[in-house]
The first five atom37 places (N, CA, C, CB, O) and aatype in JSON, in Angstrom:
{
  "aatype": [12, 10, 6, 14, 10, 12, 14, 12, 19, 1, 7, 1, 15, 1, 14, 17, 16, 3, 8, 1, 10, 0, 19, 6, 7, 12, 0, 17, 11, 18, 1, 16, 7, 0, 14, 17, 1, 3, 19, 14, 6, 1, 13, 7, 11, 17, 2, 15, 9, 18, 11, 1, 13, 16, 1, 17, 0, 5, 3, 7, 16, 17, 3, 1, 10, 10, 0, 6, 19, 5, 1, 5, 15, 3, 0, 0, 7, 11, 10, 3, 17, 19, 19, 15, 9, 3, 15, 16, 9, 0, 1, 19, 8, 5, 3, 7, 0, 16, 10, 1, 1, 3, 16, 7, 7, 15, 10, 6, 15, 5, 6, 15, 19, 19, 1, 0, 14],
  "atom_mask": [
    [1, 1, 1, 1, 1],
    [1, 1, 1, 1, 1],
    [1, 1, 1, 1, 1],
    [1, 1, 1, 1, 1],
    [1, 1, 1, 1, 1],
    [1, 1, 1, 1, 1],
    [1, 1, 1, 1, 1],
    [1, 1, 1, 1, 1],
    [1, 1, 1, 1, 1],
    [1, 1, 1, 1, 1],
    [1, 1, 1, 0, 1],
    [1, 1, 1, 1, 1],
    [1, 1, 1, 1, 1],
    [1, 1, 1, 1, 1],
    [1, 1, 1, 1, 1],
    [1, 1, 1, 1, 1],
    [1, 1, 1, 1, 1],
    [1, 1, 1, 1, 1],
    [1, 1, 1, 1, 1],
    [1, 1, 1, 1, 1],
    [1, 1, 1, 1, 1],
    [1, 1, 1, 1, 1],
    [1, 1, 1, 1, 1],
    [1, 1, 1, 1, 1],
    [1, 1, 1, 0, 1],
    [1, 1, 1, 1, 1],
    [1, 1, 1, 1, 1],
    [1, 1, 1, 1, 1],
    [1, 1, 1, 1, 1],
    [1, 1, 1, 1, 1],
    [1, 1, 1, 1, 1],
    [1, 1, 1, 1, 1],
    [1, 1, 1, 0, 1],
    [1, 1, 1, 1, 1],
    [1, 1, 1, 1, 1],
    [1, 1, 1, 1, 1],
    [1, 1, 1, 1, 1],
    [1, 1, 1, 1, 1],
    [1, 1, 1, 1, 1],
    [1, 1, 1, 1, 1],
    [1, 1, 1, 1, 1],
    [1, 1, 1, 1, 1],
    [1, 1, 1, 1, 1],
    [1, 1, 1, 0, 1],
    [1, 1, 1, 1, 1],
    [1, 1, 1, 1, 1],
    [1, 1, 1, 1, 1],
    [1, 1, 1, 1, 1],
    [1, 1, 1, 1, 1],
    [1, 1, 1, 1, 1],
    [1, 1, 1, 1, 1],
    [1, 1, 1, 1, 1],
    [1, 1, 1, 1, 1],
    [1, 1, 1, 1, 1],
    [1, 1, 1, 1, 1],
    [1, 1, 1, 1, 1],
    [1, 1, 1, 1, 1],
    [1, 1, 1, 1, 1],
    [1, 1, 1, 1, 1],
    [1, 1, 1, 0, 1],
    [1, 1, 1, 1, 1],
    [1, 1, 1, 1, 1],
    [1, 1, 1, 1, 1],
    [1, 1, 1, 1, 1],
    [1, 1, 1, 1, 1],
    [1, 1, 1, 1, 1],
    [1, 1, 1, 1, 1],
    [1, 1, 1, 1, 1],
    [1, 1, 1, 1, 1],
    [1, 1, 1, 1, 1],
    [1, 1, 1, 1, 1],
    [1, 1, 1, 1, 1],
    [1, 1, 1, 1, 1],
    [1, 1, 1, 1, 1],
    [1, 1, 1, 1, 1],
    [1, 1, 1, 1, 1],
    [1, 1, 1, 0, 1],
    [1, 1, 1, 1, 1],
    [1, 1, 1, 1, 1],
    [1, 1, 1, 1, 1],
    [1, 1, 1, 1, 1],
    [1, 1, 1, 1, 1],
    [1, 1, 1, 1, 1],
    [1, 1, 1, 1, 1],
    [1, 1, 1, 1, 1],
    [1, 1, 1, 1, 1],
    [1, 1, 1, 1, 1],
    [1, 1, 1, 1, 1],
    [1, 1, 1, 1, 1],
    [1, 1, 1, 1, 1],
    [1, 1, 1, 1, 1],
    [1, 1, 1, 1, 1],
    [1, 1, 1, 1, 1],
    [1, 1, 1, 1, 1],
    [1, 1, 1, 1, 1],
    [1, 1, 1, 0, 1],
    [1, 1, 1, 1, 1],
    [1, 1, 1, 1, 1],
    [1, 1, 1, 1, 1],
    [1, 1, 1, 1, 1],
    [1, 1, 1, 1, 1],
    [1, 1, 1, 1, 1],
    [1, 1, 1, 1, 1],
    [1, 1, 1, 0, 1],
    [1, 1, 1, 0, 1],
    [1, 1, 1, 1, 1],
    [1, 1, 1, 1, 1],
    [1, 1, 1, 1, 1],
    [1, 1, 1, 1, 1],
    [1, 1, 1, 1, 1],
    [1, 1, 1, 1, 1],
    [1, 1, 1, 1, 1],
    [1, 1, 1, 1, 1],
    [1, 1, 1, 1, 1],
    [1, 1, 1, 1, 1],
    [1, 1, 1, 1, 1],
    [1, 1, 1, 1, 1]
  ],
  "atom_positions": [
    [[54.17, 120.42, 166.11], [53.71, 119.12, 165.83], [52.77, 118.57, 166.94], [54.89, 118.23, 165.64], [51.77, 117.91, 166.65]],
    [[53.11, 118.85, 168.18], [52.32, 118.36, 169.27], [51.14, 119.3, 169.71], [53.22, 118.13, 170.42], [50.18, 118.87, 170.35]],
    [[51.26, 120.59, 169.32], [50.28, 121.6, 169.81], [48.88, 121.26, 169.51], [50.56, 122.92, 169.22], [48.04, 121.49, 170.39]],
    [[48.5, 120.7, 168.32], [47.11, 120.44, 168.05], [46.6, 119.25, 168.86], [46.9, 120.2, 166.58], [45.39, 119.06, 169.0]],
    [[47.52, 118.45, 169.41], [47.1, 117.25, 170.17], [46.98, 117.48, 171.67], [48.07, 116.12, 169.92], [46.51, 116.62, 172.42]],
    [[47.41, 118.66, 172.09], [47.38, 119.03, 173.53], [45.95, 119.25, 174.01], [48.23, 120.32, 173.79], [45.12, 119.76, 173.26]],
    [[45.66, 118.89, 175.21], [44.33, 119.17, 175.8], [44.07, 120.65, 175.93], [44.2, 118.51, 177.19], [44.98, 121.46, 176.13]],
    [[42.78, 120.98, 175.8], [42.37, 122.38, 175.92], [41.65, 122.52, 177.27], [41.43, 122.83, 174.69], [41.16, 121.54, 177.83]],
    [[41.62, 123.74, 177.77], [40.93, 124.04, 179.02], [39.47, 123.96, 178.76], [41.32, 125.43, 179.58], [38.97, 124.5, 177.77]],
    [[38.72, 123.23, 179.7], [37.29, 123.11, 179.46], [36.6, 123.69, 180.71], [36.85, 121.59, 179.2], [37.17, 123.67, 181.8]],
    [[35.42, 124.21, 180.54], [34.68, 124.72, 181.62], [35.19, 126.1, 182.02], [0.0, 0.0, 0.0], [35.76, 126.82, 181.2]],
    [[35.0, 126.47, 183.28], [35.31, 127.76, 183.73], [36.57, 127.82, 184.56], [34.19, 128.27, 184.46], [36.74, 128.69, 185.42]],
    [[37.43, 126.89, 184.29], [38.69, 126.87, 185.11], [39.71, 128.0, 184.58], [39.39, 125.37, 185.02], [39.53, 128.61, 183.53]],
    [[40.75, 128.21, 185.39], [41.81, 129.15, 185.02], [42.51, 128.56, 183.78], [42.86, 129.39, 186.24], [42.64, 127.35, 183.64]],
    [[42.95, 129.47, 182.88], [43.72, 128.99, 181.74], [45.11, 128.47, 182.22], [43.89, 130.12, 180.67], [45.75, 129.03, 183.11]],
    [[45.51, 127.37, 181.58], [46.8, 126.78, 181.89], [47.88, 127.68, 181.41], [46.95, 125.41, 181.28], [47.7, 128.51, 180.52]],
    [[49.09, 127.49, 182.05], [50.31, 128.15, 181.52], [50.66, 127.45, 180.2], [51.54, 128.07, 182.57], [50.11, 126.4, 179.89]],
    [[51.52, 128.01, 179.47], [52.02, 127.52, 178.22], [52.36, 126.04, 178.26], [53.21, 128.29, 177.81], [53.19, 125.63, 179.08]],
    [[51.73, 125.21, 177.41], [52.07, 123.77, 177.35], [53.56, 123.54, 177.1], [51.26, 123.07, 176.24], [54.17, 122.65, 177.69]],
    [[54.15, 124.37, 176.23], [55.55, 124.15, 175.86], [56.44, 124.3, 177.09], [55.99, 125.15, 174.76], [57.36, 123.5, 177.25]],
    [[56.21, 125.27, 177.97], [56.99, 125.43, 179.14], [56.79, 124.34, 180.13], [56.7, 126.71, 179.74], [57.73, 123.92, 180.79]],
    [[55.55, 123.85, 180.24], [55.29, 122.67, 181.17], [55.97, 121.42, 180.71], [53.8, 122.38, 181.29], [56.54, 120.7, 181.53]],
    [[55.92, 121.11, 179.38], [56.5, 119.96, 178.89], [58.09, 120.01, 179.02], [56.05, 119.78, 177.45], [58.77, 119.02, 179.31]],
    [[58.58, 121.23, 178.8], [60.02, 121.4, 179.01], [60.39, 121.24, 180.48], [60.48, 122.79, 178.51], [61.47, 120.73, 180.78]],
    [[59.55, 121.64, 181.39], [59.78, 121.39, 182.78], [59.71, 119.91, 183.17], [0.0, 0.0, 0.0], [60.45, 119.44, 184.03]],
    [[58.78, 119.18, 182.5], [58.73, 117.79, 182.76], [59.98, 117.05, 182.18], [57.45, 117.22, 182.17], [60.51, 116.12, 182.79]],
    [[60.41, 117.52, 181.01], [61.59, 116.92, 180.44], [62.85, 117.21, 181.25], [61.76, 117.39, 179.04], [63.72, 116.36, 181.4]],
    [[62.91, 118.46, 181.77], [64.05, 118.8, 182.64], [64.04, 117.88, 183.87], [63.98, 120.31, 183.09], [65.09, 117.36, 184.27]],
    [[62.88, 117.68, 184.45], [62.85, 116.85, 185.71], [63.36, 115.44, 185.43], [61.39, 116.77, 186.3], [64.15, 114.89, 186.19]],
    [[62.89, 114.86, 184.32], [63.35, 113.44, 184.01], [64.74, 113.42, 183.49], [62.43, 112.76, 182.97], [65.47, 112.46, 183.77]],
    [[65.17, 114.41, 182.74], [66.58, 114.42, 182.23], [67.55, 114.49, 183.39], [66.82, 115.64, 181.26], [68.57, 113.81, 183.37]],
    [[67.26, 115.3, 184.4], [68.17, 115.52, 185.52], [67.99, 114.52, 186.66], [67.99, 116.91, 186.06], [68.9, 114.31, 187.46]],
    [[66.82, 113.91, 186.7], [66.55, 113.02, 187.84], [66.2, 113.72, 189.2], [0.0, 0.0, 0.0], [66.13, 113.11, 190.26]],
    [[66.01, 115.0, 189.06], [65.69, 115.79, 190.26], [64.28, 115.57, 190.72], [65.91, 117.25, 190.0], [63.42, 115.12, 189.95]],
    [[64.02, 115.9, 191.99], [62.66, 115.83, 192.48], [61.79, 116.91, 191.83], [62.64, 115.96, 194.0], [62.31, 117.9, 191.31]],
    [[60.46, 116.73, 191.86], [59.55, 117.74, 191.21], [59.78, 119.13, 191.9], [57.98, 117.28, 191.36], [59.78, 120.15, 191.2]],
    [[59.97, 119.19, 193.17], [60.2, 120.47, 193.84], [61.37, 121.24, 193.33], [60.37, 120.26, 195.26], [61.42, 122.45, 193.53]],
    [[62.31, 120.6, 192.7], [63.51, 121.3, 192.2], [63.37, 121.74, 190.77], [64.71, 120.43, 192.33], [64.34, 122.25, 190.21]],
    [[62.21, 121.56, 190.14], [62.0, 122.09, 188.8], [62.11, 123.55, 188.86], [60.66, 121.67, 188.21], [61.41, 124.18, 189.65]],
    [[63.05, 124.22, 188.0], [63.2, 125.66, 188.02], [61.96, 126.42, 187.76], [64.19, 126.07, 187.05], [61.13, 126.02, 186.95]],
    [[61.83, 127.55, 188.47], [60.65, 128.45, 188.37], [60.39, 128.95, 186.93], [60.86, 129.67, 189.3], [59.26, 129.33, 186.6]],
    [[61.43, 128.94, 186.07], [61.22, 129.44, 184.72], [60.24, 128.63, 183.89], [62.5, 129.5, 184.02], [59.71, 129.09, 182.88]],
    [[60.01, 127.37, 184.35], [59.04, 126.49, 183.72], [57.67, 126.6, 184.26], [59.46, 125.12, 183.82], [56.72, 126.02, 183.73]],
    [[57.55, 127.33, 185.33], [56.3, 127.43, 185.99], [56.38, 126.86, 187.34], [0.0, 0.0, 0.0], [57.45, 126.41, 187.75]],
    [[55.26, 126.84, 188.1], [55.25, 126.28, 189.46], [55.39, 124.8, 189.35], [53.96, 126.67, 190.24], [54.74, 124.17, 188.51]],
    [[56.24, 124.19, 190.19], [56.57, 122.8, 190.08], [55.26, 121.97, 190.34], [57.73, 122.43, 191.11], [55.04, 120.94, 189.7]],
    [[54.42, 122.43, 191.26], [53.22, 121.69, 191.67], [52.23, 121.64, 190.41], [52.53, 122.42, 192.96], [51.58, 120.62, 190.15]],
    [[52.18, 122.72, 189.71], [51.3, 122.76, 188.51], [51.82, 121.81, 187.45], [51.2, 124.22, 187.92], [51.05, 121.1, 186.81]],
    [[53.13, 121.8, 187.27], [53.77, 120.97, 186.23], [53.54, 119.47, 186.64], [55.36, 121.32, 186.09], [53.21, 118.64, 185.79]],
    [[53.72, 119.14, 187.93], [53.49, 117.8, 188.41], [52.05, 117.37, 188.23], [53.88, 117.7, 189.86], [51.78, 116.26, 187.76]],
    [[51.11, 118.25, 188.6], [49.69, 117.91, 188.46], [49.32, 117.69, 186.98], [48.8, 119.02, 189.07], [48.56, 116.78, 186.67]],
    [[49.84, 118.51, 186.07], [49.58, 118.37, 184.68], [50.12, 117.08, 184.18], [50.13, 119.5, 183.91], [49.44, 116.37, 183.45]],
    [[51.36, 116.72, 184.55], [51.96, 115.49, 184.17], [51.14, 114.27, 184.6], [53.32, 115.42, 184.72], [50.88, 113.37, 183.8]],
    [[50.75, 114.25, 185.86], [49.95, 113.13, 186.32], [48.56, 113.05, 185.74], [49.84, 113.18, 187.77], [48.05, 111.96, 185.49]],
    [[47.91, 114.25, 185.51], [46.64, 114.29, 184.88], [46.71, 113.71, 183.46], [46.12, 115.71, 184.85], [45.85, 112.93, 183.05]],
    [[47.75, 114.1, 182.74], [47.92, 113.55, 181.38], [48.24, 112.12, 181.32], [48.95, 114.27, 180.67], [47.89, 111.45, 180.35]],
    [[48.9, 111.6, 182.34], [49.17, 110.21, 182.43], [47.93, 109.36, 182.66], [50.13, 109.99, 183.51], [47.73, 108.29, 182.08]],
    [[47.1, 109.93, 183.54], [45.85, 109.24, 183.87], [44.77, 109.28, 182.81], [45.31, 109.79, 185.09], [44.03, 108.31, 182.63]],
    [[44.69, 110.41, 182.1], [43.64, 110.49, 181.0], [44.08, 110.0, 179.63], [43.18, 111.91, 180.85], [43.32, 110.07, 178.67]],
    [[45.28, 109.53, 179.53], [45.79, 108.97, 178.26], [46.34, 109.93, 177.27], [0.0, 0.0, 0.0], [46.51, 109.6, 176.1]],
    [[46.66, 111.2, 177.76], [47.14, 112.15, 176.77], [48.54, 111.76, 176.31], [47.14, 113.58, 177.35], [48.88, 111.91, 175.13]],
    [[49.36, 111.27, 177.25], [50.75, 110.89, 176.8], [50.66, 109.73, 175.8], [51.67, 110.47, 178.04], [51.41, 109.69, 174.82]],
    [[49.75, 108.78, 176.05], [49.56, 107.69, 175.13], [49.2, 108.15, 173.7], [48.48, 106.78, 175.67], [49.74, 107.67, 172.7]],
    [[48.24, 109.11, 173.66], [47.79, 109.6, 172.36], [48.86, 110.4, 171.69], [46.53, 110.44, 172.51], [48.99, 110.32, 170.47]],
    [[49.65, 111.18, 172.42], [50.79, 111.95, 171.84], [51.84, 111.04, 171.28], [51.41, 112.85, 172.9], [52.35, 111.29, 170.18]],
    [[52.21, 109.94, 172.0], [53.17, 109.04, 171.5], [52.69, 108.31, 170.24], [53.52, 108.06, 172.55], [53.43, 108.17, 169.26]],
    [[51.44, 107.85, 170.29], [50.87, 107.19, 169.1], [50.88, 108.06, 167.87], [49.46, 106.77, 169.37], [51.21, 107.6, 166.77]],
    [[50.51, 109.32, 168.06], [50.47, 110.2, 166.88], [51.88, 110.52, 166.36], [49.72, 111.51, 167.23], [52.1, 110.52, 165.15]],
    [[52.78, 110.78, 167.21], [54.18, 111.01, 166.8], [54.69, 109.77, 166.1], [55.07, 111.35, 168.03], [55.27, 109.89, 165.01]],
    [[54.52, 108.65, 166.63], [54.92, 107.4, 165.94], [54.28, 107.26, 164.53], [54.51, 106.19, 166.8], [54.96, 106.96, 163.55]],
    [[52.95, 107.51, 164.5], [52.25, 107.43, 163.24], [52.82, 108.37, 162.2], [50.81, 107.72, 163.44], [53.07, 107.96, 161.06]],
    [[53.02, 109.62, 162.57], [53.63, 110.64, 161.63], [54.99, 110.22, 161.2], [53.74, 112.05, 162.28], [55.29, 110.28, 160.01]],
    [[55.87, 109.77, 162.15], [57.23, 109.42, 161.8], [57.24, 108.16, 160.96], [58.08, 109.23, 163.04], [58.04, 108.08, 160.02]],
    [[56.46, 107.25, 161.23], [56.33, 106.02, 160.38], [55.92, 106.34, 158.97], [55.31, 105.05, 160.97], [56.49, 105.84, 158.01]],
    [[54.88, 107.22, 158.86], [54.39, 107.64, 157.53], [55.49, 108.35, 156.71], [53.17, 108.58, 157.69], [55.56, 108.21, 155.49]],
    [[56.36, 109.11, 157.41], [57.51, 109.85, 156.81], [58.69, 108.89, 156.53], [57.98, 111.02, 157.79], [59.65, 109.27, 155.86]],
    [[58.62, 107.66, 157.03], [59.76, 106.74, 156.81], [60.91, 106.99, 157.78], [0.0, 0.0, 0.0], [62.02, 106.52, 157.53]],
    [[60.67, 107.72, 158.9], [61.72, 108.09, 159.85], [61.75, 107.25, 161.04], [61.57, 109.46, 160.26], [62.59, 107.48, 161.91]],
    [[60.88, 106.26, 161.16], [60.8, 105.46, 162.34], [61.35, 104.06, 162.11], [59.38, 105.39, 162.82], [60.94, 103.35, 161.19]],
    [[62.27, 103.69, 162.96], [62.9, 102.35, 162.86], [62.36, 101.52, 164.02], [64.51, 102.42, 162.92], [62.54, 101.89, 165.18]],
    [[61.68, 100.4, 163.71], [61.04, 99.59, 164.7], [61.96, 98.48, 165.3], [59.82, 98.98, 164.1], [61.48, 97.55, 165.94]],
    [[63.28, 98.61, 165.07], [64.27, 97.64, 165.59], [64.4, 97.87, 167.09], [65.68, 97.8, 164.87], [64.55, 98.99, 167.58]],
    [[64.34, 96.74, 167.82], [64.43, 96.75, 169.3], [65.8, 96.23, 169.72], [63.29, 95.88, 169.95], [66.28, 95.22, 169.21]],
    [[66.43, 96.95, 170.66], [67.71, 96.47, 171.1], [67.52, 96.16, 172.61], [68.87, 97.54, 170.83], [66.94, 96.95, 173.35]],
    [[68.01, 95.02, 173.02], [67.94, 94.55, 174.45], [69.34, 94.49, 175.03], [67.25, 93.13, 174.56], [70.23, 93.88, 174.44]],
    [[69.52, 95.1, 176.13], [70.8, 95.14, 176.8], [70.92, 93.9, 177.68], [70.96, 96.44, 177.62], [70.02, 93.58, 178.46]],
    [[72.04, 93.2, 177.54], [72.24, 92.02, 178.39], [73.37, 92.24, 179.36], [72.51, 90.79, 177.55], [74.18, 91.35, 179.61]],
    [[73.41, 93.39, 179.88], [74.41, 93.67, 180.91], [74.25, 92.78, 182.13], [74.33, 95.12, 181.33], [73.12, 92.49, 182.52]],
    [[75.32, 92.34, 182.74], [75.24, 91.55, 183.91], [75.82, 92.26, 185.04], [75.87, 90.28, 183.72], [76.93, 92.79, 184.92]],
    [[75.14, 92.3, 186.18], [75.59, 93.06, 187.29], [76.11, 91.98, 188.33], [74.41, 94.0, 187.88], [75.36, 91.08, 188.7]],
    [[77.28, 92.07, 188.75], [77.86, 91.05, 189.68], [77.5, 91.47, 191.08], [79.44, 90.92, 189.53], [77.3, 92.66, 191.35]],
    [[77.43, 90.51, 191.97], [77.18, 90.75, 193.38], [78.44, 91.3, 194.0], [76.72, 89.47, 194.09], [79.54, 90.96, 193.56]],
    [[78.31, 92.14, 195.02], [79.42, 92.57, 195.8], [80.09, 91.4, 196.48], [78.97, 93.59, 196.81], [79.43, 90.4, 196.77]],
    [[81.38, 91.48, 196.76], [82.07, 90.34, 197.33], [81.56, 89.97, 198.71], [83.52, 90.62, 197.4], [81.65, 88.82, 199.14]],
    [[81.02, 90.96, 199.38], [80.48, 90.6, 200.71], [79.08, 89.87, 200.7], [80.35, 91.88, 201.54], [78.63, 89.25, 201.66]],
    [[78.49, 90.01, 199.54], [77.18, 89.41, 199.34], [77.25, 88.0, 198.76], [0.0, 0.0, 0.0], [76.22, 87.33, 198.66]],
    [[78.42, 87.55, 198.37], [78.57, 86.23, 197.69], [78.43, 85.1, 198.67], [79.95, 86.12, 196.98], [78.23, 83.97, 198.23]],
    [[78.51, 85.32, 199.94], [78.45, 84.17, 200.96], [77.1, 84.13, 201.58], [79.54, 84.33, 202.11], [76.89, 83.27, 202.44]],
    [[76.15, 84.97, 201.25], [74.85, 84.95, 201.9], [74.03, 83.71, 201.43], [74.08, 86.28, 201.59], [74.13, 83.25, 200.29]],
    [[73.22, 83.21, 202.37], [72.39, 82.05, 202.07], [71.3, 82.47, 201.13], [71.79, 81.44, 203.36], [70.75, 83.57, 201.24]],
    [[70.96, 81.58, 200.16], [69.91, 81.87, 199.19], [68.63, 81.18, 199.66], [70.33, 81.41, 197.74], [68.67, 79.99, 199.98]],
    [[67.48, 81.89, 199.7], [66.23, 81.33, 200.07], [65.39, 80.9, 198.86], [65.48, 82.33, 200.9], [64.44, 80.13, 199.01]],
    [[65.74, 81.38, 197.64], [64.99, 81.04, 196.46], [65.86, 80.57, 195.38], [64.2, 82.17, 195.99], [67.08, 80.7, 195.45]],
    [[65.24, 79.98, 194.33], [65.98, 79.64, 193.17], [66.51, 78.16, 193.19], [0.0, 0.0, 0.0], [67.19, 77.74, 192.25]],
    [[66.21, 77.44, 194.22], [66.67, 76.08, 194.29], [68.13, 75.99, 194.67], [0.0, 0.0, 0.0], [68.78, 77.02, 194.9]],
    [[68.68, 74.76, 194.73], [69.99, 74.58, 195.23], [71.02, 74.64, 194.03], [70.07, 73.23, 196.01], [72.22, 74.77, 194.27]],
    [[70.55, 74.56, 192.77], [71.48, 74.48, 191.67], [71.07, 75.47, 190.58], [71.54, 73.06, 191.12], [69.89, 75.53, 190.22]],
    [[71.98, 76.21, 190.07], [71.62, 77.14, 188.97], [72.47, 76.76, 187.79], [71.84, 78.64, 189.36], [73.66, 76.49, 187.93]],
    [[71.88, 76.75, 186.66], [72.64, 76.4, 185.39], [72.85, 77.7, 184.62], [71.85, 75.31, 184.45], [71.91, 78.47, 184.4]],
    [[74.12, 77.92, 184.21], [74.43, 79.06, 183.42], [74.53, 78.78, 181.94], [75.66, 79.63, 183.89], [74.95, 79.63, 181.15]],
    [[74.13, 77.54, 181.58], [74.21, 77.09, 180.2], [72.96, 77.59, 179.48], [74.33, 75.53, 180.1], [71.95, 77.9, 180.1]],
    [[73.08, 77.67, 178.13], [72.0, 78.06, 177.29], [70.93, 76.98, 177.3], [72.48, 78.34, 175.88], [71.23, 75.81, 177.55]],
    [[69.73, 77.34, 177.05], [68.6, 76.44, 177.0], [68.71, 75.57, 175.72], [67.25, 77.25, 177.04], [68.43, 74.37, 175.73]],
    [[69.1, 76.19, 174.67], [69.17, 75.58, 173.35], [70.63, 75.0, 173.26], [68.82, 76.67, 172.14], [71.61, 75.74, 173.35]],
    [[70.72, 73.71, 173.08], [72.08, 73.17, 173.0], [72.43, 72.74, 171.55], [72.23, 71.96, 173.97], [71.57, 72.2, 170.84]],
    [[73.62, 72.96, 171.12], [74.08, 72.56, 169.79], [74.23, 71.09, 169.75], [75.4, 73.24, 169.42], [74.61, 70.5, 170.76]],
    [[73.94, 70.41, 168.61], [74.11, 69.03, 168.47], [75.57, 68.52, 168.42], [73.42, 68.63, 167.28], [75.8, 67.32, 168.3]]
  ]
}
């Protein structure tokens, strides 16, 4: 599905390694949270994968791929445009509760902006 949308080598440069392996290496990096240098050699050289990722980010390749996949999925009725927002609250550590505040004013309201009559 993505292969026809992938960039082709232009000019007299060396041919790229397989796009599928490079994309799998990029996915591995972000799935694991590992640094680029730790991408396994089976995906290719980490530096080549990193350079390809940044090149595609700068030239808009990733944007085009996402737009096309969304277009195809929407046309097939497989795309749900519902957005979910997480309202998780992170509490401050007990040692941080007594620190002086420099911003936000002296009073904070935890009440809703819209009030019921």
